[in-house]
C-alpha positions as CSV (number, residue, x, y, z in Angstrom):
1,X,95.7,115.5,73.5
2,X,96.8,116.5,76.9
3,X,96.6,114.4,80.0
4,X,94.2,115.8,82.7
5,X,95.9,117.4,85.6
6,X,92.8,117.8,87.8
7,X,92.9,116.3,91.2
8,X,89.8,114.4,92.3
9,X,88.9,112.8,95.7
10,X,90.2,109.4,96.6
11,X,87.1,107.6,95.4
12,X,87.5,109.1,91.9
13,X,84.1,111.0,92.1
14,X,84.5,114.7,91.6
15,X,81.1,115.3,93.0
16,X,82.3,114.2,96.4
17,X,85.0,116.9,96.6
18,X,85.1,118.2,100.2
19,X,82.9,115.4,101.5
20,X,84.4,113.8,104.6
21,X,83.0,110.4,103.6
22,X,84.8,110.3,100.2
23,X,85.8,106.7,100.6
24,X,85.3,103.8,103.0
25,X,88.7,102.4,102.3
26,X,91.2,103.1,105.1
27,X,94.2,105.2,104.1
28,X,97.4,103.3,103.9
29,X,99.8,106.1,103.2
30,X,100.2,109.8,103.7
31,X,97.9,112.1,101.9
32,X,94.9,109.7,102.1
33,X,96.0,107.5,99.2
34,X,94.2,104.3,99.2
35,X,95.2,100.8,98.2
36,X,95.4,100.2,94.5
37,X,93.7,97.1,93.2
38,X,95.9,94.7,91.3
39,X,94.6,93.6,87.9
40,X,95.0,90.1,86.7
41,X,96.2,91.5,83.4
42,X,97.8,94.7,82.5
43,X,95.5,97.7,83.5
44,X,97.4,100.1,81.2
45,X,97.7,99.9,77.4
46,X,101.0,100.3,75.6
47,X,100.4,103.9,74.7
48,X,99.7,104.7,78.4
49,X,102.9,102.9,79.5
50,X,104.9,104.9,77.0
51,X,103.4,108.2,78.2
52,X,104.0,107.1,81.8
53,X,107.7,106.4,81.1
54,X,108.0,109.7,79.4
55,X,106.5,111.5,82.4
56,X,108.7,109.7,84.8
57,X,111.8,110.5,82.7
58,X,110.8,114.2,82.6
59,X,110.3,114.3,86.3
60,X,113.7,112.6,86.8
61,X,115.3,115.2,84.6
62,X,113.8,117.8,86.9
63,X,115.3,116.1,90.0
64,X,112.4,113.9,91.1
65,X,113.3,110.2,90.9
66,X,110.5,107.6,91.1
67,X,111.6,105.4,93.9
68,X,108.6,103.3,95.0
69,X,105.1,102.1,94.0
70,X,102.4,101.4,96.5
71,X,101.4,97.7,96.0
72,X,99.0,96.0,98.3
73,X,99.4,98.6,101.0
74,X,103.2,98.4,101.0
75,X,105.8,100.6,99.3
76,X,107.8,98.4,96.9
77,X,111.1,99.8,95.7
78,X,111.7,100.2,92.0
79,X,115.1,100.4,90.5
80,X,114.4,102.1,87.2
81,X,111.8,103.9,85.2
82,X,110.9,100.8,83.3
83,X,110.4,98.7,86.5
84,X,108.3,101.5,87.9
85,X,106.1,101.6,84.8
86,X,105.8,97.8,84.7
87,X,104.6,97.8,88.4
88,X,102.1,100.6,87.7
89,X,100.8,98.8,84.6
90,X,99.4,96.0,86.8
91,X,97.4,98.4,89.1
92,X,94.1,100.1,88.5
93,X,95.2,103.3,90.3
94,X,98.9,103.2,90.9
95,X,100.6,105.5,93.4
96,X,104.3,106.4,92.9
97,X,106.5,108.0,95.5
98,X,109.3,110.3,94.3
99,X,112.5,111.4,96.0
100,X,114.5,114.5,95.5
101,X,117.8,115.6,97.1
102,X,117.8,112.5,99.3
103,X,115.0,113.6,101.6
104,X,112.2,115.5,99.8
105,X,109.3,113.1,99.1
106,X,106.2,113.5,97.0
107,X,103.7,111.2,95.4
108,X,101.4,110.9,92.4
109,X,98.3,108.7,91.9
110,X,97.6,107.8,88.3
111,X,94.6,106.2,86.6
112,X,94.0,104.7,83.2
113,X,90.5,105.9,82.4
114,X,91.3,107.5,79.1
115,X,92.6,105.0,76.5
116,X,96.1,106.0,75.2
117,X,96.6,108.5,78.0
118,X,97.7,108.7,81.6
119,X,95.8,110.9,84.0
120,X,97.3,112.3,87.2
121,X,94.4,111.6,89.5
122,X,96.0,113.3,92.6
123,X,99.4,114.5,93.7
124,X,101.2,116.1,96.6
125,X,102.2,119.8,96.3
126,X,105.0,120.0,98.8
127,X,108.4,121.1,97.7
128,X,106.8,122.8,94.6
129,X,106.1,119.2,93.3
130,X,102.7,120.3,91.9
131,X,104.3,122.8,89.6
132,X,106.9,120.2,88.5
133,X,104.1,117.7,87.7
134,X,102.2,120.3,85.6
135,X,105.3,121.4,83.7
136,X,106.3,117.8,83.1
137,X,102.8,116.8,81.8
138,X,102.9,119.8,79.5
139,X,106.3,118.9,78.2
140,X,105.4,115.3,77.6
141,X,102.1,116.3,75.8
142,X,104.0,118.7,73.5
143,X,106.7,116.2,72.7
144,X,104.2,113.4,72.2
């Protein structure tokens, strides 16, 4: 099974694509990403965490290092792939910021709606990041 790569609006409803009133939540970061809600328990299952770590590793091999996770409206630094995945596991729709070459930044918003899989809910496309995400998702799916 391959993770979905389709981007959907910030409220998660594909029928609202293009609608200017997609969400009532105020944006807290670039690209209209909205605050993720912390879950009392882990939002992701172990298979999803494994897939997330594999994707983060693949992106890191391609030069994109996961550097921060958006938690409660603030970017929290993460020192490794495992700490990034652990932070994401506690959020319903985690947003991860990536850094390349010291100054190129991009971000991915994930969700956990498919058991055993991660889904890229939205991502930036600057610096050819969109192609890197798609290639990495495909490589992880083929290896998995």
